[in-house]
BABA-142507 format. One record per residue (C-alpha): x, y, z; residue number from 1; residue in three letters. Coordinates in steps of 0.001 Angstrom, whole numbers. Layout:
<atoms>
ATOM    east   north      up   n res
ATOM       X       Y       Z NUM ALA
...
</atoms>
This chain:
<atoms>
ATOM    east   north      up   n res
ATOM   18450  -47488   50322   1 MET
ATOM   16795  -49929   47998   2 LYS
ATOM   13074  -49918   47607   3 ARG
ATOM   11285  -53168   47803   4 ALA
ATOM    9714  -54397   44542   5 TRP
ATOM    5968  -54299   45002   6 ASN
ATOM    5286  -56812   42301   7 GLY
ATOM    3795  -54348   39800   8 ALA
ATOM    4546  -55002   36145   9 MET
ATOM    4541  -52330   33363  10 PRO
ATOM    1332  -52540   31424  11 VAL
ATOM    1038  -51747   27686  12 THR
ATOM   -2425  -50957   26370  13 LEU
ATOM   -3228  -51524   22724  14 SER
ATOM   -6413  -51330   20726  15 LEU
ATOM   -7947  -54523   19516  16 PRO
ATOM   -7122  -55365   15949  17 LEU
ATOM  -10677  -54878   14711  18 HIS
ATOM  -10716  -51300   16123  19 LEU
ATOM   -7408  -50376   14511  20 GLU
ATOM   -8573  -51602   11126  21 ARG
ATOM  -11868  -49756   11449  22 ARG
ATOM  -10133  -46352   11444  23 GLN
ATOM   -8377  -46827    8115  24 ARG
ATOM  -11470  -47010    5841  25 PRO
ATOM  -12921  -43971    7631  26 ARG
ATOM   -9717  -42014    7041  27 TYR
ATOM   -9683  -43042    3391  28 ARG
ATOM  -13289  -41987    2919  29 ARG
ATOM  -12544  -38629    4520  30 LEU
ATOM   -9542  -38170    2245  31 LYS
ATOM  -11579  -39021    -840  32 ARG
ATOM  -14314  -36580     194  33 LEU
ATOM  -11756  -33840     766  34 THR
ATOM  -10174  -34394   -2650  35 ILE
ATOM  -13601  -34447   -4305  36 ALA
ATOM  -14550  -31192   -2572  37 ALA
ATOM  -11332  -29505   -3722  38 LEU
ATOM  -11888  -30685   -7301  39 ILE
ATOM  -15480  -29420   -7225  40 ALA
ATOM  -14300  -26051   -5901  41 LEU
ATOM  -11667  -25817   -8629  42 GLY
ATOM  -14199  -26615  -11329  43 VAL
ATOM  -16595  -24013   -9942  44 ALA
ATOM  -13907  -21323   -9894  45 LEU
ATOM  -12795  -22265  -13401  46 LEU
ATOM  -16371  -22113  -14657  47 ALA
ATOM  -16860  -18721  -13029  48 ALA
ATOM  -13725  -17435  -14742  49 GLY
ATOM  -14921  -18563  -18172  50 PHE
ATOM  -18570  -17572  -17694  51 TRP
ATOM  -18268  -13859  -18474  52 LEU
ATOM  -16190  -14306  -21680  53 PRO
ATOM  -18476  -17126  -22862  54 ALA
ATOM  -21540  -15035  -22093  55 LYS
ATOM  -20097  -12090  -24027  56 ALA
ATOM  -19246  -14268  -27043  57 GLU
ATOM  -22725  -15810  -27162  58 LEU
ATOM  -24285  -12370  -26834  59 ALA
ATOM  -22294  -11043  -29773  60 GLN
ATOM  -23635  -13883  -31922  61 HIS
ATOM  -27208  -12882  -31057  62 LEU
ATOM  -26366   -9208  -31470  63 LEU
ATOM  -24952   -9813  -34940  64 ASN
ATOM  -28267  -11332  -35952  65 ARG
ATOM  -30064   -8307  -34502  66 ALA
ATOM  -27706   -6051  -36436  67 TRP
ATOM  -28623   -7786  -39676  68 GLN
ATOM  -32298   -7134  -38961  69 ARG
ATOM  -31474   -3527  -38111  70 THR
ATOM  -29739   -2936  -41444  71 THR
ATOM  -32746   -4517  -43141  72 ALA
ATOM  -34984   -1783  -41742  73 GLY
ATOM  -35999   -2907  -38260  74 ASP
ATOM  -34985     169  -36247  75 ALA
ATOM  -35697   -1503  -32897  76 ALA
ATOM  -34464   -5033  -33489  77 ALA
ATOM  -34100   -6646  -30071  78 ARG
ATOM  -31264   -9200  -29775  79 PRO
ATOM  -33439  -11415  -27530  80 TRP
ATOM  -37149  -11237  -26726  81 PRO
ATOM  -36809   -9654  -23270  82 TRP
ATOM  -34167   -7078  -24256  83 ALA
ATOM  -34952   -3397  -23739  84 ASP
ATOM  -32193   -2223  -26079  85 THR
ATOM  -31184   -2485  -29728  86 HIS
ATOM  -28045   -2114  -31884  87 PRO
ATOM  -27040    1409  -32887  88 VAL
ATOM  -23652     826  -34539  89 ALA
ATOM  -20850   -1584  -35228  90 ARG
ATOM  -17380    -790  -33954  91 LEU
ATOM  -14254   -2223  -35570  92 THR
ATOM  -10974   -1910  -33696  93 LEU
ATOM   -7556   -2279  -35361  94 PRO
ATOM   -5803   -5601  -35413  95 GLY
ATOM   -8255   -7643  -37451  96 GLY
ATOM  -10737   -8157  -34626  97 ALA
ATOM  -14342   -8984  -35427  98 GLU
ATOM  -16700   -5979  -35456  99 PRO
ATOM  -18478   -5342  -32174 100 LEU
ATOM  -22177   -4589  -32142 101 THR
ATOM  -22847   -1523  -29987 102 VAL
ATOM  -26058   -1356  -27946 103 LEU
ATOM  -28121    1669  -27036 104 ASP
ATOM  -27759    2679  -23373 105 GLY
ATOM  -24686    1916  -21245 106 ALA
ATOM  -26492     241  -18345 107 SER
ATOM  -24781   -2468  -16327 108 GLY
ATOM  -27079   -5072  -17859 109 ARG
ATOM  -26270   -4033  -21423 110 ASN
ATOM  -22527   -3828  -20749 111 LEU
ATOM  -22574   -7444  -19628 112 ALA
ATOM  -23368   -8384  -23229 113 PHE
ATOM  -21760   -5747  -25439 114 ALA
ATOM  -20235   -2285  -25657 115 PRO
ATOM  -22910     373  -25309 116 ALA
ATOM  -23489    3994  -26273 117 LEU
ATOM  -23919    6190  -23208 118 MET
ATOM  -27167    8115  -22859 119 ASP
ATOM  -26863   11779  -23759 120 GLY
ATOM  -23885   11367  -26062 121 SER
ATOM  -23965   12023  -29792 122 ALA
ATOM  -25221    9446  -32252 123 ALA
ATOM  -22387    7721  -34126 124 PRO
ATOM  -21228    9826  -37046 125 GLY
ATOM  -22946   13006  -35858 126 GLU
ATOM  -21242   16171  -34633 127 SER
ATOM  -20492   15863  -30939 128 GLY
ATOM  -18953   13224  -28712 129 VAL
ATOM  -20111    9611  -28949 130 SER
ATOM  -19153    7853  -25718 131 VAL
ATOM  -19005    4065  -25934 132 ILE
ATOM  -18290    2050  -22796 133 ALA
ATOM  -17236   -1580  -22494 134 GLY
ATOM  -15717   -4068  -20065 135 HIS
ATOM  -11932   -4263  -19891 136 ARG
ATOM  -11857   -8081  -19611 137 ASP
ATOM  -14049   -8844  -22634 138 THR
ATOM  -14984   -6546  -25519 139 HIS
ATOM  -12687   -3622  -24699 140 PHE
ATOM   -9611   -5609  -23738 141 ARG
ATOM   -8012   -4695  -27131 142 PRO
ATOM   -7987   -1049  -26033 143 LEU
ATOM   -4830   -1796  -24075 144 ALA
ATOM   -2957   -2299  -27353 145 ALA
ATOM   -4165     857  -29109 146 LEU
ATOM   -1655    3532  -30038 147 ALA
ATOM   -1823    7134  -31178 148 ILE
ATOM   -2595    7202  -34901 149 GLY
ATOM   -4489    3893  -34995 150 ASP
ATOM   -7714    3876  -36970 151 ALA
ATOM  -11086    2516  -35884 152 LEU
ATOM  -14391    2510  -37740 153 THR
ATOM  -18039    2956  -36868 154 LEU
ATOM  -20813    1692  -39093 155 GLU
ATOM  -24371    2921  -38768 156 ARG
ATOM  -27483     889  -39609 157 PRO
ATOM  -27968    2911  -42823 158 ASP
ATOM  -24643    1599  -44110 159 GLY
ATOM  -22623    4760  -43505 160 SER
ATOM  -19060    4041  -42356 161 VAL
ATOM  -16964    6582  -40439 162 PHE
ATOM  -13217    6284  -39867 163 VAL
ATOM  -11655    7742  -36725 164 TYR
ATOM   -8028    8256  -35738 165 GLU
ATOM   -6850    7784  -32159 166 VAL
ATOM   -5509   11107  -30897 167 THR
ATOM   -5379   10691  -27110 168 ASP
ATOM   -4912    7911  -24552 169 LEU
ATOM   -5638    8908  -20970 170 ASP
ATOM   -6138    7436  -17510 171 VAL
ATOM   -8580    9476  -15439 172 VAL
ATOM  -10392    9333  -12136 173 ASP
ATOM  -14082    9143  -13012 174 SER
ATOM  -15000   10728   -9676 175 GLU
ATOM  -13099   13906  -10529 176 ARG
ATOM  -12778   14128  -14304 177 ALA
ATOM  -15477   15720  -16457 178 GLU
ATOM  -16210   14751  -20040 179 LEU
ATOM  -17628   17417  -22319 180 ARG
ATOM  -20072   16111  -24888 181 LEU
ATOM  -20270   19191  -27105 182 ASP
ATOM  -18008   19432  -30140 183 ALA
ATOM  -18139   20853  -33658 184 ASP
ATOM  -16726   17655  -35095 185 GLU
ATOM  -17503   13963  -34745 186 SER
ATOM  -15496   12459  -31884 187 ILE
ATOM  -15602    8941  -30476 188 VAL
ATOM  -14551    8275  -26891 189 VAL
ATOM  -14048    4672  -25777 190 LEU
ATOM  -14110    4140  -22016 191 VAL
ATOM  -13255    1104  -19925 192 THR
ATOM  -12052     336  -16404 193 CYS
ATOM   -8351     572  -15566 194 TRP
ATOM   -5926   -1035  -14899 195 PRO
ATOM   -6606   -3841  -17341 196 PHE
ATOM   -5115   -6580  -15163 197 GLU
ATOM   -6771   -5490  -11926 198 ALA
ATOM   -8458   -8213   -9874 199 ILE
ATOM  -10734   -5951   -7860 200 ASP
ATOM  -13741   -4379   -9551 201 VAL
ATOM  -15609   -1176   -8915 202 GLY
ATOM  -12697    1269   -8883 203 GLY
ATOM  -12977    4819  -10166 204 SER
ATOM  -10077    4785  -12628 205 TRP
ATOM  -10924    4716  -16331 206 ARG
ATOM   -8912    4231  -19507 207 TYR
ATOM  -10122    6733  -22099 208 VAL
ATOM   -9418    6513  -25824 209 VAL
ATOM  -10263    9631  -27864 210 THR
ATOM  -10542    9375  -31641 211 ALA
ATOM  -11446   12075  -34134 212 ARG
ATOM  -13035   11567  -37517 213 GLU
ATOM  -10510   11165  -40297 214 ARG
ATOM  -11266   12855  -43613 215 PHE
</atoms>
């Protein structure tokens, strides 16, 4: 059976030309804004990645000036006016690296600028254990390349220079390991976070370099 044609015609709806053209500039603006936002995010992340190394390098410049004042007789030479610390030694690692000024007191604030001598440990060059901490991604990154038998030096403000030989390289859990600070000889222990290439921060693992005075 054939159905009778009711006279209806297929209808095609289309947007007016001025409406179709209006969407294109809006899409382009949205695309430009998205690209600009991604570029801004990339720049921000890049700046954040370079901020800590740049901050550490600038701090060492100021600390070197404080060290010069310390060797000239100012026993409490502050690297910047609001600092509550002062240089106590200069540490030179093997490999031709520039000497690192060591601050007094291994607080989080001090470690952001330089290696620091932990409270309660022996003064550099004295009998006992001098514990110096530093960040793995800035000042103490060269510790990853140290080997048994390497030599490092510590200089005190009075001009005395002490040479130490690396005798042990260990990875320890700071929540379980204990570090004895009493010794009949002068020992330097360098401590930093481990592993060196870790992305996450705040772990309990530490890389410990032990060096004994060389005579």
